[in-house]
N, C-alpha and C positions, 0 to 999 in steps of 0.2 A: 287615481290615488284616493284611498279611503282614509278618513280621519274620524276617530271616535269622539273627539271633543271639538266642539265648535263654539265660537262666540258670534253673536248677532250684533251688528253695529249699524245704527241709524243716525247717531250723533257722535261727534268726536269725544265728548266726555265719557261715553260708554266704554271706550277702549281701556282706560285705566282700571275702571271698576271690574270689568269682566275678566281682564287678564289677572288682576289681583286675586280674584276668587278662584279661577281655574288653576292658576299656578302651573300651567302645562306648556312647555316650549314646543310641543308638537301640535298645538291647537291650530285649527283652521278658522278663518274669519269670513263670515258672510256679510258683506257690506251692501246696504241698500241706501243709495244716496248719490252724491256727486263723485266724479273722478278724483277730486282732491281728497275726499274722505277715504276712498279706496287706496290711494297712494299713501295716505297717513297710516292706515292700517298695515300696509305692506312694509312700511319703514320700522315696524315694531317686530318683536321676536315671535312672529307667527310663521307657520310652515307654508301657508297657502292662503290666498285671498280670492274669493269668488264675488264678483261685483255685479249688482243690478242697478242700472242707472235710473234715477228719478228725474224726469225732464218733462217739459211742456205741461206743467200743472198736475202731473200724476204724483200723488202722495205715496210715501213708502208703504202705507197700509195696503195699497192696491196690490202689492207683491206678496202678501202674506201666504196665499195659497201656493204660488210658485216657489217661494222660499221653503215652505214646509215640504214640498215635493223633493227639492234638491237634498235637504237634510235627511229626509227619510230614505231616499234612494242611496245615499252615501253610507247608510248604516250608523248614523250618529247615535251615541248612547248618552252623551251629556251635552246639552246646549245651554249656554248662559247668555243673557241679554240684559239690557238696561230696563228702566221703568218708564220710558217715554211711551206715549200712546202708540207710536209706530212699532216699537220693539215689542210691546205687550201684544199687539195684534199678531205679529209674526210668531211670537212664542206660543200664543194660544193655539194658532193653527197647526204649529209643529207638534204640540203636545197631543192634539187630536190625531194627527197623521201617524204618530209613533205609538199611540196608546200609552203615553208616558205620564209619569207623575209631574205635576206642575206646582212649583213652590215659589213664593215671593220673598223679597227682602232678605235674600241669602247673603251671609257674610263670609262663609267658608264651606268647603266641601272636603270631606275626608272619607274615602272608601265608600261605605254604604250609609253614611250619615251626613247631614248638613246642619249648619247652624243658621237659624233665622233671627233677625232682629225684629222686635216689636216695640210699640210705644216709643218710637223715635230712638231706638237703640237701648232703651232702659230695661227691656225684658229680652232675655236670650232663651231661645228654644232650640233643642237638639232633636232632629227628626231623622229616623231611620227610613230607608227606602230600598226597594228592589226594582230591577229593570231600568229602562231608559228614564232619564231625568231631564226636565226642562225647568230652568230657574230664571227669575229676574233678580238681579243682584242689588244689594244695598250700595249706596255711594261709597267709594273708597279711593284713597290716594295711594299710589305705589309707584316706585321707579319702574320704568318700562325699558327693557333692553332694546338696542337697535337691531334692525334686520333688513333684509331686502328680498322679501317674498315675491313670487310672481303674481300678477293680477290676471285672473281669467274673467272675462266679461260674459255674463249669461244674458242671452237675448230672450229670456222667458217673457211671455205675454202677461201683462198685469190685468187684473180685473178692471172692468169699465168704471173707474172712479176718477173724477177730475176735481181739482180744487177750483171752485168758482169764485170765491172771494175770501178775503182775510180782514178781520176786524180786531183790533187790539183793544182789549179792555183794561190792560195794565196801565196805559197812559191816562185813563180817565179816573183811576183810583190811586195809583202810586203805591199800592200795598206791596206789589211784587218786588219793587226795587228799593223800598224804604229800608233804611238802616235801623229804624225804631218803629215798632208797631204796638199800639194799644188796642187790644181786642175786647169786645164785650159779649157776654152770654146771657142766658136766661135769668141770671141773678138780678138783672135790671128789671124794675117793676113796671115801668111804662115808657113809652116812646119819648115823652118830654124830658125824661131823665138822661137821655143821650147827651144833653148839654154838659153834664158832669164829665162824661168820657171825652167829649170833644175839647173841653177846657184842659183836662189833664194831658191829652195828646198834644195840644198846642204848647203847653208848658214844657213838655218833654221833647218838642220838635219831632213829633211822631205822626204817623198816619193812623187812621182809625180802621180797625178790622172788626170781624165778628165771627161768632160760631154759626153753624148752618141754620138752627131754628130762628135766630134773629133776622136772618135774611129771607129764608124760604117760607117759614111758617108765619112769622109776624110781619115781615116786610118793612121793618124799621130801618134797615141799612141796605144799601144797594147790593145786589147779588155779586157784583164783581169784587166786593170787599170781603166776601165770605172765605174764610181760611179752613181748609180741610181736604180730605182725600179727593172729593169730587169738586173742590173749589180751588182756591189759590194755594200753591205750594211755595212757601217763602223761606228766606234765609237771612233775616235781619240780625244785626249785632245784638239787639235787645227785643224780646217779645214779652209783653206784659198782658197776661190774661186776667180779666176782671169779671168775676161772676160766671166763670166758665167751669163746668164740672170736669172736663177732660176726657170726653169720649174718645175711643181709639181712632175714629175717623177724623176727629179734629187734630189729634196729636200727629197724625200722618202728615198733615200739612205744615207742621212746624219742626219736623225732625232735623232740619238743617239750621235751625236758629242757634246762634252762638250762646246766648244766655236767655233762659226762660224764667220769668218771675210770675207769681200768681197771687191774686187776692180772692179769697173765698171764705164764706162764713162756716163752711163744713170742713172740719179738720180731716175728714176721711175722703175728701174729694180726690178723684184720680189725678187731677191736674198737679197736685203736689208731688206725686210720684215722678212726674216729668220735669219738675221745676228745680232750678238751681237755688232760687230764693222764694220764700212764701210768707204771706201774711194771713193769718186766720183772723177774720174780722168782717164786720158789716161794710160793704163797699160804700154805703152812703156816709160812713164816718171816715173810712180810710182814704177814699179818693180825694175828698176836699183837703184833708190834711197833707196828702202827698203833693197835690197841686200847689198848695201854699208853700211847702218846703222847696219845691222846684222853682217857684217864682222868686225866691230870695237868692 
């Protein structure tokens, strides 16, 4: 049985997002993970589930080549997946196998065009395409109809990749689970001035985060606290950016923040385009005043 539209599922949360974007009841699901994840996919309104089991320390990424071969052999023309590292590895391999266009942060697909989200959903781009398409989808919530699709296990051989150890950095910083985060950028003049940010964070009952240059270039803040595309992706109730210009790679890390506030001396800073609230001013004046206000 051949399906033109497929979703790639490596985590349960990818089911809702991919089904919301494809909107296709004839979609087939390629599940790389546990039997429970395959059964969860089968219980949704999909026509078919092909399952590759990850076991004995084999990560989902090891199945990227095998998954791509299945999708290409089936004649898939549209493949949608999440943005997890495993899903991205599979999508990338599939795009190469199909010679397909690969797009990210897609929120909807309509015929020969797709809508992409940029800057945490604050910029919308419509892109036309031809031929097979592979997309990673933006997070979305949607009601999912119930179903009872058959589960076909694929015994494909994964690449020789084994997970040898796991180290959690989130527990050492708390940024990923924090409800409030105060992040600092290059607007801070010197490392000693971090005390201003730490005092504000304490007054707000928040964790301290930072932009990439503060961690990687300057080494002022531990790297596990860096928020951005290649750092921590967080979803706090409040994110306060202090002296952060708002580069796209930083905004990628806070796209799921509920409320974004910013303090910056440059009224044209990109961070204000992503912020719900903003203060144009010198952080060395605003931060102490805000800390004092929170203390009362």
